[in-house]
C-alpha positions as CSV (number, residue, x, y, z in Angstrom):
1,M,55.7,251.6,-20.0
2,I,54.7,253.0,-16.4
3,V,54.3,256.6,-16.2
4,K,56.4,257.8,-13.5
5,M,54.1,258.9,-10.2
6,S,55.0,261.7,-7.7
7,K,53.4,261.8,-3.9
8,Y,52.5,265.1,-2.5
9,A,50.8,265.7,1.1
10,F,48.3,268.5,1.0
11,M,47.6,270.4,4.2
12,V,44.2,272.6,4.0
13,Y,42.6,274.9,6.7
14,H,39.2,272.6,7.7
15,K,37.2,276.1,6.6
16,E,38.6,275.5,3.3
17,Y,38.8,271.8,2.8
18,D,35.6,271.6,0.5
19,T,36.8,274.4,-1.4
20,F,39.9,272.6,-2.1
21,L,38.3,269.7,-2.4
22,N,36.4,270.9,-5.3
23,T,39.8,272.4,-6.8
24,L,41.6,268.8,-6.3
25,R,38.2,267.4,-8.5
26,G,38.7,270.0,-11.0
27,L,42.1,269.2,-11.6
28,G,41.3,266.0,-11.9
29,V,44.7,264.9,-11.6
30,V,45.3,263.5,-7.8
31,H,44.8,259.5,-7.1
32,I,43.8,259.9,-3.4
33,K,46.0,257.4,-1.1
34,E,43.8,254.9,0.7
35,T,44.8,255.2,4.3
36,K,41.7,253.7,5.7
37,S,39.3,250.6,4.1
38,I,36.2,251.8,2.5
39,T,34.5,248.5,4.0
40,D,34.2,250.4,7.5
41,D,32.5,253.0,6.3
42,E,28.8,252.4,6.5
43,H,27.6,255.8,4.3
44,L,30.3,254.5,1.7
45,Q,28.8,251.0,1.5
46,K,25.7,252.2,0.7
47,L,26.8,254.3,-2.0
48,L,28.1,250.9,-3.5
49,A,25.1,249.1,-3.2
50,E,22.5,252.2,-4.6
51,R,25.3,251.9,-7.7
52,K,25.2,248.6,-8.0
53,R,21.3,248.4,-7.9
54,V,21.6,251.4,-10.8
55,N,24.5,249.6,-12.9
56,T,21.9,246.2,-12.6
57,L,19.3,248.5,-13.9
58,M,21.3,249.8,-16.6
59,R,22.7,246.4,-17.9
60,F,18.8,244.9,-18.0
61,F,18.0,248.4,-19.9
62,K,20.7,247.6,-22.2
63,N,19.5,244.3,-23.5
64,L,16.4,245.4,-24.0
65,N,17.2,248.4,-26.2
66,A,19.6,246.0,-28.0
67,A,16.8,243.6,-28.7
68,K,15.0,246.6,-30.2
69,K,16.0,248.2,-33.7
70,D,16.5,252.3,-34.2
71,V,16.5,252.8,-30.5
72,K,15.8,256.7,-29.9
73,L,17.3,257.1,-26.3
74,A,15.5,260.1,-24.4
75,P,18.1,263.1,-23.5
76,A,18.5,262.4,-19.1
77,R,17.1,264.2,-16.7
78,E,18.5,266.0,-14.0
79,L,17.7,264.1,-10.4
80,D,18.6,264.8,-6.7
81,K,19.3,261.9,-4.7
82,K,16.0,261.4,-3.9
83,E,14.2,261.1,-7.2
84,G,17.0,258.7,-8.6
85,L,15.8,256.4,-5.8
86,K,12.3,256.8,-6.5
87,L,13.3,256.0,-10.1
88,M,14.9,252.8,-9.2
89,E,12.0,251.8,-7.0
90,K,9.8,252.1,-9.6
91,I,11.7,250.3,-12.4
92,E,12.4,247.2,-9.3
93,E,8.8,247.1,-8.9
94,L,8.2,246.9,-12.3
95,Q,10.6,244.0,-12.6
96,E,8.9,242.4,-9.3
97,K,6.1,242.7,-10.8
98,K,7.0,240.9,-13.6
99,L,8.8,237.9,-12.2
100,Q,5.1,237.1,-9.5
101,L,2.9,237.4,-13.3
102,L,5.6,234.7,-15.1
103,A,5.7,232.8,-12.3
104,Y,1.7,232.6,-12.1
105,R,1.6,232.3,-15.9
106,Q,3.9,229.4,-15.5
107,S,1.2,228.1,-12.6
108,L,-1.8,228.6,-14.7
109,E,0.2,226.8,-17.2
110,K,0.9,223.8,-15.5
111,D,-2.7,223.5,-14.1
112,I,-4.2,223.9,-17.6
113,D,-2.1,221.0,-18.3
114,Y,-3.2,219.3,-16.1
115,M,-6.6,219.6,-16.1
116,S,-6.8,218.7,-20.2
117,I,-6.1,215.4,-18.9
118,W,-9.5,215.4,-16.7
119,G,-11.4,217.5,-19.5
120,E,-13.7,220.4,-19.0
121,F,-16.4,220.1,-16.1
122,S,-17.6,222.6,-13.7
123,Y,-17.1,222.6,-9.9
124,Q,-20.6,224.0,-9.5
125,N,-21.9,220.8,-10.7
126,I,-19.6,218.5,-8.5
127,N,-20.7,221.6,-5.4
128,R,-24.4,220.4,-6.6
129,L,-23.6,217.4,-5.4
130,K,-21.8,218.1,-2.7
131,R,-25.4,219.3,-1.3
132,A,-27.3,216.9,-2.2
133,G,-25.1,214.5,-0.5
134,Y,-22.6,212.8,-2.4
135,D,-18.9,212.7,-2.6
136,V,-17.0,212.9,-5.8
137,T,-13.3,212.4,-5.2
138,F,-10.6,212.7,-7.5
139,F,-7.8,209.7,-8.6
140,S,-5.0,208.4,-10.3
141,C,-3.3,205.6,-10.6
142,P,-0.9,203.1,-12.7
143,T,-3.0,201.7,-15.4
144,A,-1.9,198.1,-14.6
145,K,-3.2,198.7,-11.1
146,Y,-6.9,200.1,-12.1
147,E,-10.0,197.4,-10.9
148,P,-12.6,197.2,-12.7
149,V,-14.3,196.1,-10.0
150,W,-13.9,199.6,-8.0
151,G,-16.8,200.8,-10.5
152,D,-19.2,198.6,-9.2
153,L,-18.0,199.3,-5.6
154,Y,-17.6,202.8,-5.4
155,N,-19.6,204.4,-8.6
156,A,-16.1,204.6,-10.4
157,F,-15.7,206.3,-13.7
158,L,-13.4,206.1,-16.2
159,I,-11.8,209.6,-17.7
160,N,-8.7,209.2,-19.3
161,N,-5.1,207.0,-19.7
162,F,-2.4,209.0,-20.5
163,Q,1.2,207.6,-20.0
164,S,0.4,204.6,-18.6
165,V,-1.8,206.3,-15.9
166,T,-5.4,206.3,-15.6
167,Y,-7.4,209.0,-14.1
168,F,-10.6,208.3,-12.7
169,L,-13.1,210.0,-10.1
170,T,-15.7,208.4,-8.0
171,V,-19.3,209.1,-6.4
172,T,-20.0,207.8,-3.3
173,K,-22.9,209.0,-0.6
174,E,-21.3,211.3,1.9
175,G,-19.1,209.6,4.6
176,T,-18.9,206.3,2.7
177,L,-15.1,205.3,3.3
178,I,-13.5,204.5,0.1
179,D,-10.8,201.6,0.3
180,I,-8.8,202.3,-2.8
181,D,-5.2,201.8,-3.7
182,A,-4.8,205.0,-5.8
183,D,-3.6,208.7,-5.3
184,R,-5.6,211.7,-4.7
185,P,-4.4,214.2,-6.6
186,K,-5.1,217.9,-5.4
187,M,-7.0,219.3,-8.3
188,P,-6.7,222.6,-9.7
189,A,-9.5,225.4,-8.0
190,M,-10.7,226.0,-11.2
191,G,-12.2,224.4,-14.3
192,M,-10.4,224.7,-17.4
193,A,-12.6,227.7,-18.5
194,K,-11.1,230.1,-16.1
195,L,-7.7,228.4,-16.3
196,L,-8.1,229.8,-19.6
197,I,-9.5,233.3,-18.8
198,R,-7.0,233.8,-16.2
199,H,-4.2,232.9,-18.6
200,E,-5.0,235.5,-20.7
201,Q,-5.4,237.8,-18.6
202,C,-1.9,237.2,-17.0
203,L,-0.7,237.6,-20.9
204,K,-2.4,241.2,-21.4
205,E,-0.7,241.9,-17.9
206,I,2.9,240.8,-18.7
207,E,2.6,242.4,-22.1
208,E,1.4,245.8,-20.4
209,V,4.6,245.5,-17.8
210,D,7.1,244.5,-20.7
211,N,6.0,247.7,-22.8
212,E,6.2,250.2,-19.7
213,L,9.7,248.4,-18.9
214,K,10.6,249.3,-22.3
215,R,9.1,252.6,-22.6
216,C,11.9,253.1,-19.5
217,A,14.5,251.9,-20.9
218,S,14.4,253.9,-23.5
219,D,13.3,257.3,-21.5
220,D,15.3,256.5,-18.3
221,Y,18.3,255.2,-19.6
222,K,20.5,258.1,-20.0
223,T,18.9,259.4,-16.7
224,L,19.8,256.3,-15.0
225,D,23.3,256.6,-16.1
226,A,23.5,260.9,-15.4
227,F,22.4,259.5,-11.7
228,D,25.2,256.8,-11.9
229,K,27.5,259.6,-12.1
230,N,26.2,261.9,-9.7
231,L,26.5,258.7,-7.0
232,Q,29.7,258.0,-8.2
233,N,30.8,261.7,-7.7
234,E,29.4,261.5,-3.8
235,F,31.2,258.5,-3.6
236,N,34.4,259.6,-4.6
237,L,34.1,263.3,-2.5
238,I,33.1,261.6,0.8
239,N,36.0,258.7,0.3
240,A,38.2,261.9,0.3
241,L,37.0,262.7,3.5
242,V,37.4,259.3,5.0
243,Q,40.9,259.3,3.6
244,T,41.7,262.1,5.4
245,D,43.7,262.8,8.3
246,K,42.7,265.2,11.3
247,Q,45.4,267.3,13.2
248,A,45.5,270.1,15.7
249,A,41.9,269.6,17.3
250,D,40.4,269.0,13.6
251,K,41.6,272.1,12.2
252,L,44.0,271.3,10.2
253,M,43.2,268.6,7.0
254,L,46.0,266.3,5.8
255,L,45.6,264.8,2.7
256,E,48.2,262.8,0.3
257,G,47.9,261.3,-3.3
258,W,50.1,260.7,-6.3
259,V,50.0,262.4,-9.0
260,P,51.8,261.9,-12.9
261,A,55.1,263.3,-12.9
262,E,54.2,265.0,-16.2
263,D,50.7,266.6,-14.6
264,A,52.7,267.8,-11.7
265,P,54.1,271.0,-12.5
266,A,50.7,272.4,-13.7
267,M,48.8,271.1,-10.3
268,E,51.4,272.8,-7.9
269,K,50.9,276.4,-10.1
270,E,47.1,276.1,-9.5
271,L,47.4,275.5,-5.9
272,E,49.9,277.9,-5.7
273,K,47.6,280.2,-7.5
274,Q,44.8,279.9,-4.8
275,G,46.9,279.9,-1.8
276,Y,46.5,276.1,-0.6
277,F,49.7,274.4,1.1
278,F,51.2,271.4,-0.7
279,Q,54.7,269.1,-0.2
280,E,56.1,266.8,-2.7
281,L,57.3,263.6,-0.6
282,E,59.9,260.6,-0.8
283,I,58.4,257.2,-2.5
284,E,59.1,255.0,0.1
285,D,59.4,251.4,0.3
286,G,55.9,249.6,0.8
287,D,53.9,252.6,-1.0
288,K,50.8,251.2,-2.9
289,V,51.9,253.6,-5.6
290,P,48.8,253.3,-8.3
291,I,50.0,252.0,-11.8
292,K,48.9,254.3,-15.2
293,L,50.3,252.9,-18.1
294,R,51.4,253.7,-21.6
295,N,52.5,252.5,-24.7
296,N,52.4,253.0,-28.4
297,K,49.4,252.4,-30.6
298,F,50.2,248.2,-31.2
299,N,51.2,247.7,-27.3
300,R,48.5,249.6,-26.0
301,L,45.9,246.7,-27.7
302,Y,47.5,244.2,-25.3
303,E,47.0,245.8,-22.1
304,P,43.6,244.3,-21.3
305,I,45.5,240.9,-21.3
306,T,48.4,242.6,-18.6
307,R,45.0,243.7,-17.0
308,M,43.3,240.5,-17.0
309,F,46.2,238.5,-14.7
310,S,47.3,241.3,-12.8
311,L,49.3,245.2,-13.5
312,P,52.4,245.1,-12.4
313,N,53.8,247.0,-9.6
314,Y,55.7,250.4,-9.4
315,G,58.8,248.8,-8.9
316,E,59.1,246.4,-11.8
317,L,58.3,246.8,-15.9
318,D,55.3,246.6,-17.8
319,P,55.3,243.5,-19.2
320,T,52.7,244.6,-22.1
321,P,55.5,245.5,-24.9
322,F,57.6,242.6,-23.9
323,F,54.9,239.8,-24.6
324,A,52.6,241.5,-27.1
325,P,54.8,240.2,-30.4
326,F,55.1,236.8,-29.0
327,F,51.4,237.0,-28.2
328,M,50.8,237.5,-32.0
329,L,52.5,235.0,-32.8
330,F,51.6,232.1,-30.6
331,F,48.2,233.0,-32.0
332,G,49.3,232.5,-35.5
333,L,50.9,229.4,-34.5
334,C,47.5,228.2,-32.7
335,F,45.0,229.0,-35.3
336,G,47.3,227.2,-37.8
337,D,45.3,228.7,-40.9
338,G,45.7,230.9,-43.3
339,G,42.2,231.3,-44.8
340,Y,40.2,231.3,-41.3
341,G,43.2,234.2,-40.5
342,L,41.8,236.6,-43.8
343,L,38.8,235.4,-42.9
344,L,39.4,237.5,-39.6
345,I,40.6,240.0,-40.4
346,I,37.7,241.0,-42.9
347,A,35.2,240.3,-40.1
348,C,36.3,242.3,-37.6
349,A,37.1,245.2,-40.5
350,I,33.2,245.4,-41.2
351,A,32.4,245.2,-37.6
352,K,34.3,248.1,-37.2
353,R,31.9,249.8,-39.3
354,K,29.0,249.2,-37.1
355,V,30.2,248.9,-33.4
356,K,30.9,251.4,-31.0
357,A,34.2,253.3,-30.4
358,D,34.9,251.8,-27.2
359,Y,35.0,248.0,-28.9
360,K,37.3,248.4,-32.3
361,P,40.5,248.6,-30.5
362,F,39.9,244.7,-29.4
363,L,38.1,244.2,-33.5
364,T,41.9,246.0,-34.4
365,L,43.4,243.6,-32.1
366,F,41.9,240.7,-33.6
367,Q,42.6,241.8,-36.7
368,Y,46.9,241.5,-36.2
369,L,46.2,238.2,-34.5
370,G,44.5,237.1,-37.9
371,L,47.4,238.9,-40.0
372,A,49.4,235.8,-37.7
373,A,47.3,233.5,-38.8
374,L,47.5,234.4,-42.3
375,I,51.0,234.7,-42.2
376,V,52.1,231.7,-40.1
377,G,48.9,229.6,-42.2
378,T,50.3,230.2,-45.5
379,C,53.9,229.3,-44.4
380,T,52.8,225.7,-43.3
381,G,50.7,225.3,-46.1
382,S,46.8,225.2,-44.9
383,F,44.8,227.3,-46.4
384,F,40.6,226.7,-45.2
385,G,41.6,222.9,-45.0
386,I,43.6,222.6,-48.3
387,E,47.3,221.4,-47.9
388,L,48.8,223.7,-50.5
389,A,51.8,221.6,-51.3
390,K,49.2,219.3,-52.8
391,V,47.7,221.9,-55.0
392,P,49.0,221.4,-58.8
393,A,49.8,225.2,-59.6
394,L,52.2,225.7,-56.8
395,S,54.0,222.1,-57.7
396,K,57.0,225.1,-57.5
397,V,56.8,226.4,-54.5
398,K,55.7,223.6,-52.1
399,D,59.4,222.8,-50.7
400,Y,59.5,226.0,-49.5
401,F,55.9,225.4,-47.1
402,V,57.1,224.4,-43.1
403,N,56.5,221.0,-42.8
404,S,55.3,219.8,-39.2
405,D,58.3,218.4,-38.7
406,N,60.2,222.1,-39.0
407,L,57.1,223.4,-37.0
408,M,57.3,221.6,-33.8
409,T,61.6,222.0,-34.0
410,F,60.5,226.2,-34.3
411,S,57.7,225.9,-31.2
412,I,60.5,224.7,-29.2
413,I,63.1,227.2,-30.5
414,I,60.2,230.0,-30.3
415,G,59.5,229.1,-26.4
416,L,63.2,228.8,-25.3
417,V,64.0,232.3,-26.8
418,Q,60.7,233.6,-24.8
419,I,62.3,231.7,-21.8
420,I,65.9,233.2,-22.4
421,F,64.3,237.0,-23.1
422,G,62.2,236.5,-19.8
423,K,65.5,235.6,-17.7
424,C,66.8,238.6,-19.3
425,V,64.0,241.0,-18.8
426,A,63.8,239.6,-14.9
427,A,67.9,240.2,-14.5
428,F,66.9,243.7,-16.0
429,K,63.9,244.3,-13.1
430,I,67.0,243.0,-10.5
431,K,69.2,245.8,-11.8
432,I,66.6,248.3,-11.4
433,Q,65.1,247.2,-8.2
434,R,68.4,246.2,-6.0
435,G,71.6,247.6,-8.1
436,V,73.9,245.8,-10.7
437,K,75.9,243.9,-8.4
438,Y,72.6,242.1,-7.7
439,S,71.7,241.2,-11.3
440,I,75.5,239.9,-12.4
441,A,74.9,235.9,-11.6
442,P,70.8,236.6,-13.4
443,F,72.6,238.5,-16.6
444,A,75.4,235.4,-15.9
445,W,72.7,232.3,-15.5
446,V,71.6,234.0,-19.7
447,F,74.7,234.0,-21.1
448,V,75.6,230.3,-19.3
449,I,71.8,228.9,-21.1
450,V,72.5,230.6,-24.6
451,S,76.1,229.5,-24.8
452,L,75.0,225.9,-24.4
453,V,72.1,225.9,-26.7
454,C,74.7,227.5,-29.2
455,A,76.7,224.9,-28.6
456,F,74.7,221.4,-28.8
457,G,71.2,222.9,-30.3
458,L,73.1,224.3,-33.5
459,P,74.3,220.9,-34.5
460,Y,71.1,219.5,-34.1
461,L,69.7,222.3,-36.1
462,N,72.6,221.0,-38.7
463,V,74.4,223.9,-38.0
464,H,78.0,223.4,-37.6
465,L,80.2,225.2,-35.9
466,S,83.9,224.9,-35.8
467,D,86.2,223.8,-32.8
468,T,87.0,227.6,-32.4
469,M,83.2,228.7,-31.8
470,M,82.7,225.6,-29.6
471,T,85.6,226.5,-27.7
472,V,84.2,230.0,-27.0
473,F,81.1,228.9,-26.0
474,Y,82.4,226.1,-23.5
475,V,84.5,229.4,-22.1
476,I,81.7,232.0,-22.1
477,G,79.2,229.3,-20.5
478,G,81.9,228.0,-18.1
479,A,83.0,231.8,-16.8
480,G,79.2,232.1,-16.3
481,L,78.7,229.3,-14.2
482,L,81.8,230.6,-12.0
483,V,79.9,233.8,-11.9
484,A,76.2,232.1,-10.8
485,Y,78.2,229.8,-8.3
486,L,80.5,232.6,-6.9
487,Y,78.4,235.4,-7.0
488,N,74.8,234.8,-6.6
489,S,74.4,236.4,-3.2
490,P,77.2,239.1,-3.1
491,G,78.2,239.8,0.6
492,K,78.0,236.4,1.5
493,N,80.5,233.7,2.2
494,I,81.7,231.6,-0.8
495,F,80.3,228.2,0.7
496,L,76.7,229.7,0.9
497,N,76.9,231.4,-2.4
498,F,78.0,228.1,-4.0
499,G,75.4,226.5,-2.2
500,T,72.8,228.4,-3.4
501,G,74.3,228.3,-7.1
502,L,74.0,224.1,-7.1
503,W,70.2,224.6,-6.1
504,N,69.8,227.2,-8.5
505,T,71.2,224.6,-11.1
506,Y,68.6,221.9,-10.5
507,N,65.6,224.4,-10.2
508,M,67.2,225.9,-13.4
509,A,67.5,222.6,-15.3
510,S,64.7,221.4,-14.1
511,G,62.2,224.4,-14.7
512,L,63.7,225.0,-17.8
513,L,63.4,221.9,-19.3
514,G,59.5,221.7,-18.0
515,D,59.1,224.8,-19.3
516,T,60.2,224.5,-23.2
517,L,58.6,221.6,-23.6
518,S,54.9,223.4,-22.5
519,Y,55.9,225.1,-26.2
520,I,55.1,222.1,-28.2
521,R,51.4,223.0,-27.8
522,L,51.8,225.9,-30.2
523,F,52.7,222.9,-32.7
524,A,49.8,220.2,-31.8
525,I,46.8,222.9,-31.7
526,G,47.8,224.5,-34.6
527,L,48.3,221.0,-36.3
528,T,45.1,220.2,-35.5
529,G,43.1,223.0,-36.8
530,A,45.1,222.5,-40.2
531,I,43.5,219.3,-40.4
532,L,40.6,219.2,-38.7
533,G,39.9,222.0,-41.5
534,G,41.0,219.6,-44.2
535,V,38.8,216.6,-42.8
536,F,35.5,218.5,-43.5
537,N,36.6,219.3,-46.9
538,T,37.0,215.5,-47.2
539,L,33.6,215.0,-46.0
540,A,32.1,217.6,-48.4
541,I,33.7,215.6,-50.9
542,S,33.2,212.3,-50.1
543,M,29.8,212.3,-49.1
544,T,28.3,214.2,-51.5
545,D,29.9,211.7,-54.3
546,G,27.1,210.2,-57.2
547,L,24.7,213.0,-56.2
548,N,23.4,215.6,-59.2
549,I,25.4,218.7,-59.7
550,V,22.6,221.2,-58.1
551,L,22.1,218.9,-54.7
552,R,25.9,218.3,-54.2
553,I,26.6,221.7,-54.3
554,I,24.3,222.8,-52.0
555,L,25.1,219.6,-49.4
556,M,29.0,220.7,-50.0
557,L,28.3,224.3,-49.2
558,F,26.0,223.4,-46.1
559,I,28.8,220.6,-44.7
560,L,32.0,223.4,-45.3
561,L,29.8,226.2,-44.0
562,V,28.9,224.0,-40.8
563,G,32.5,222.6,-40.4
564,H,34.8,225.3,-41.0
565,T,32.7,227.4,-38.5
566,I,33.0,224.7,-35.4
567,N,36.6,224.9,-36.9
568,I,37.3,228.4,-36.7
569,G,35.1,228.7,-33.4
570,L,37.3,225.6,-31.5
571,C,40.5,227.1,-33.1
572,T,39.6,230.7,-31.8
573,I,39.1,229.5,-28.1
574,S,42.3,227.5,-28.5
575,S,44.2,230.1,-29.8
576,L,43.2,232.3,-27.1
577,V,43.6,230.4,-24.1
578,H,47.0,228.2,-24.8
579,P,49.0,231.7,-25.4
580,L,47.7,233.1,-22.4
581,R,48.4,230.3,-20.9
582,L,52.2,230.6,-22.2
583,I,52.5,234.0,-21.3
584,F,51.0,234.1,-17.5
585,V,52.9,231.0,-16.6
586,E,56.1,230.3,-18.2
587,Y,57.1,233.8,-19.8
588,Y,55.9,235.3,-16.5
589,K,57.7,233.2,-14.2
590,N,60.7,233.3,-16.1
591,A,60.8,237.4,-16.2
592,E,59.9,236.8,-12.0
593,F,56.8,239.2,-12.4
594,E,55.2,240.4,-9.4
595,G,52.0,242.0,-10.3
596,G,49.6,243.8,-7.6
597,G,49.3,247.0,-8.7
598,K,46.4,248.8,-8.6
599,A,45.3,251.2,-11.6
600,Y,45.7,254.5,-11.7
601,T,42.1,256.3,-10.9
602,P,42.4,260.3,-10.4
603,F,39.9,262.2,-8.3
604,K,37.5,263.7,-10.7
605,K,34.5,264.3,-11.6
606,A,32.6,261.5,-13.7
């Protein structure tokens, strides 16, 4: 359900405006109407950039703390703006230093690996030869191209052969022209001994920086969180000033905002008490009214799915309670195995004891989804890949399990039900937005589709209808078509309505067929998961046949564990992705969901 909003205008004398904004922020119910873009204000953009830096550092610290057990976070310290920015710079400098040290370590390790080919030698001895008038030159070439005659011509010494490459050096008198078809590699600036010393020093410095960052992660995480809230409060306050219109030579400050209708009386009472002027305004077409959702405990779990696509706009219905039961059923059909569903319920129940309160609703959602998988999987006769219909102990009830043919039919039926339900929602939305007369034709199409589905679909399901019932359905369908063809655009001439009706018929027929067939994926994905679970069971038995009992049990458990883990992962992904697609594409299209709503974010202290 979308919470009803009231629109208000506030007019305050400029000298009292700061006090007024503090009062408004204390009430914490007004969503300030944005009349100017925040991208045009340099100060706001600077604050956004600072908050982004803080949030990046907090995520970094959160990952560091997650890697350690029993981390005790120090209480937050109160920092002013200058001190907070200085703390951020200090942490960023440590991060940059670590990056530089890591790059230096990588460079040293590369040089050490290369010098291990040449072996240990002293650059001091090479410099002595240089002072004595001899040049030492390093070469490398493919082993097949190495010429032994180079030893006689240029006093070449073979050093190493590594991966079909020959490494050698020459000792010649200074100024001697060396004509050799080989590469002259760039040698490291120091020998192996010094490289190892530098590498050890680098590792110590990295460890010191790591320890300092870990200390900051525990000492400064809450401080950064408090500083981020201060920045957020500063941003909200400045944004309120930016969105304020100045009237009467900047003497009067005019501000507009949105308040939930249920909170409006308390706000009015407080503002009247303090003597501030306000006036409730009419909501006009085109107003971007902020959206606040309110649902029961079950539907509230599915609100993140709604927000994932888009919040509804103020003129339509909250889609969450309408698609929530369908999404739960679709997940169960795609998961396709009762054992996996039971495992999901148990795993989430255990995890809820250890996670923070913010994550518990998501685990509760997955418990409901697991319950749907348990029910659907058991009804279709699949439990950890075991076909229940073939279990001797269940032979008396094997005929009650849903077979694949019935499951495919059910998938199409449930898809058709959701599509028709979506069209009912669309018609009801048109009734709310434009009036009853504009919703008559959309409702007529619903009656046409339902009557035709009953007339032609029920006999296909071996439900035999009497001639009287068939006549009733034909009459309802004909009357619905008559209305849909002649009254689809109230106020326009009959010929235009008839042409529009023909075009709507084409779109309805082609769209309905394509949308309904999309729901076959529910059957296909669920069947695939169940079959794949059975395949791993068969592999565990057949691949260990003939082994002694102990080894066979160990290998069977290993195959089952790995196989079913992979299958559960694949089932979870497909059981989330494909129901989302059916909701966001097929259902939203038939329900004529518009979206584009902006979340209600009241002006209050963080």
